[in-house]
GULO-322606 format. One record per residue (C-alpha): residue in one letter; x, z, y. Coordinates in steps of 0.001 Angstrom, whole numbers, plus 524288, in hexadecimal, padded with zeros to 5 digits. Example, Ala and Ser with C-alpha at 12.3 -4.5 7.8 and 13.67 -1.06 7.14 Angstrom:
<rs>
A8300C81E787EE6C S8356681BE47FBDC 
</rs>
This chain:
<rs>
M327AD975CA4D7E2 S32172976BC4E5D9 P32159985FE4E9A3 R3150998D2B4E883 T30C8898F6A4F457 K3083E99B604FA5C E2FACF999714F3FF Q30169999144E631 F3083A9A5274E851 Q2FC319AC784EB98 E2F5259A6784E09A I300ED9AB854D788 R300979B84B4DD7C E2F0739BA5A4DB57 Q2F1DB9B72B4CE53 S2FCF69BFF24CDBB R2F3139CC684D313 V2E95F9C5B84CA25 K2F04C9C6A74BE0A I2F5999D4364C2DD L2E63D9DAE14C46A M2E20A9D4714B7D4 A2EC409DACD4AF3A A2EB519E78E4B7D4 L2DCD19E7434B357 E2E0C99E5614A475 V2EA799EF614A66A F2E1B79F8AD4AD1C A2D64B9F5ED4A481 E2DFBB9F78B49751 K2E682A057349B8C G2E09FA0AE14A6CF Y2E599A09D34B388 H2EE36A17D84B329 S2F42AA13304A786 S2F706A04944ABE9 S302BEA01DE4B336 I308399F6F54BCED G311539F2BD4B15C E3071E9F05B4A828 I2FF6E9E8BA4B223 A30A9A9E0134B54C K30DBE9DD8C4A7D7 K2FEFC9D9974A556 A2FFA09D1454B0D1 G30C609CBD34AC09 V311889CD3D4BA75 A31CC29D6954BC93 K31A169E3FE4C144 G31D809E2514CDB8 S314489D6174D067 V30A6E9E0954D04B Y30E0B9E8B94D9F1 H310159DC7E4E187 Y301AA9DB994E190 F2FD219E9184DF58 E302FB9F6A84E519 S2FF629FE894DB26 K2F84A9FD9F4CDB1 E2EC6DA046E4D380 A2EC4F9F9004DE31 V2EAA29F0444D008 L2E09A9F92C4CBF3 Q2D8BF9F94F4D8AE E2DAE59E87A4D866 V2D3999E7764CC1A I2C9699F1FC4CF64 V2C7819EA5C4DC5C N2C6529DD9D4D551 G2BBE49E30D4CAA7 V2B43C9E8C24D6CA T2B4719DCD44DBAD E2AF7F9D5824CFC9 L2A5449E0DB4CE14 E2A0149DD1A4DCDD G29DF79CECF4D9D1 I2956A9D3BC4CE7A M28E249DC3F4D8AA K28B779D0874DFB2 L287A39C7CA4D570 V27FFF9D4444D229 Q279C29D4B34E022 S277009C6464E02C K26B539C85B4D66C A25F169C68B4DD65 S257389D38A4D4AD P25BDB9E1194D2CA K25A4B9DF334C2C3 E262709D2384C2D9 Q26CAE9D9BF4CA38 L26CBC9E5EE4C0FD E26D389DAB24B4F5 T277DE9D4804BCE9 L27D889E05E4BDA2 V27F849E5BC4B057 S281309D82E4A98E L28D0C9D5D64B365 S292CF9E2C64B257 F291409E0AA4A37A D298329D2BC4A55A S2A3C59D9784AE05 V2A6C49E3E14A2BD R2A7199D8FA499F8 D2B0179D0E64A0AF R2B7889D9754A74A K2BCDA9E33F49D23 D2C8999E7C24A2FA F2C3C99E9774B035 W2B79A9F3524AB6C Q2C12F9F9DF4A331 L2CAB69FDA34ADB7 Y2BDB29FFE44B59E F2B618A0B644AE7B S2C60BA106D4AC8B L2C63EA127D4B984 L2B97BA17134BC23 T2BDF2A231F4B304 Q2C9B9A25944B859 L2C981A329D4C0C5 N2D594A2FCE4C9C6 L2D01DA215C4CE57 P2D942A1B994D930 K2D1B5A1D2E4E4BE S2D2C2A0E924E8C0 L2CC72A0CA14DBC8 E2C20FA15134E029 Q2BD9AA0EC84EC1D I2BC8BA016F4E4B9 M2B4D6A07F64D8DE G2AAE6A11794DF31 P2A548A09EA4E87E M2A3039FE4D4DEF2 I29CB9A09004D3EF T2955CA0F1E4DF77 D28E89A01D74E36E M28C9A9FD794D5CF F283E7A08F94D42F T27CD7A07E44DFAC F279AB9FB604DC4A I275659FD974D134 T26D4FA07BD4D661 H265C79FF3E4DE92 L263A99F52B4D515 M25E52A00C04CC8A E2555CA03A24D849 A251099F6634D91D L24D319F4FE4CBC7 G244BEA01104CD64 V24C7FA09394C335 E24B19A1A504C742 N256C6A21104C805 A25E14A14CC4CC83 A2698BA1BB74D14A I26A4FA23364C2E0 E268E3A165C4BB14 A2721FA0D1C4C370 K27BE8A177B4BE66 M27711A16974B148 L2787CA0AA24B117 G284D0A09AA4B714 A28996A146B4AB45 T282B1A0C7E4A10D M28A38A00B04A428 D296F1A07D14A5DD G29651A0D494993B A292F4A00E4493AD F29FA09FBEF49B65 L2A709A06B149543 H2A46FA0468487F1 Y2A5E09F5E7486E2 L2B2B79F7B848E37 M2B66AA0246482E0 L2AF989FC6147740 G2B13C9EC9A47A69 E2A95B9E3354745B E2A1A29EBFE46BAC Y29AED9F1FA475E4 P28E709EB5447826 L28F469E9BA485C6 K286A09DD4F48707 D27BCB9E60448008 V27EAC9F197489B4 E27E329E7A64959B T270499E2CF4900F S26A479F11148DDC I26D8E9F56249B6D I267D19E8364A147 K25A9E9EBA44979E K25AD89F8EB49C7B Y25D049F6014ABCB I258359EA4D4AF55 N24DEA9E5A44A5E3 T245A29F1CC4A6D8 
</rs>
């Protein structure tokens, strides 16, 4: 057997890092950030506790990376939304892709909402999540204005609150919550009027 190349070692390191991040997302979503430990993350990832510290200096650094990955995915959704021609198409795509994301990424959204409700959110996370939330509401407000909706800023906040409420209920109740029906109702209310 020939010795591994530098590239192979790099690939192994990256795979370990990804395993740790995936395990961290599961542990944080299940137990909450403050109730989770690096040891639990390491156990879930199938690595030694020291291996986690090899890649991340602290539990907060692991959490920050998990959130950055999620926000990056949301930014990808926003790019797809913005590529649509009309404000109606953009809003419908935003609603549909947001609901798809919650269905497909339950762990991330469980963690996201648990962090939003924490009073002592680490500053590093406020700096990541705050601008994303502000940008999202600004974008939705502009869409509402383009659609001729009265009180566009208030309607944007109401849409956000409605979606957040639907997502939270789905995360708590699982498949018995009629998420698809709520999605359809939102699209009818805001787009097919």
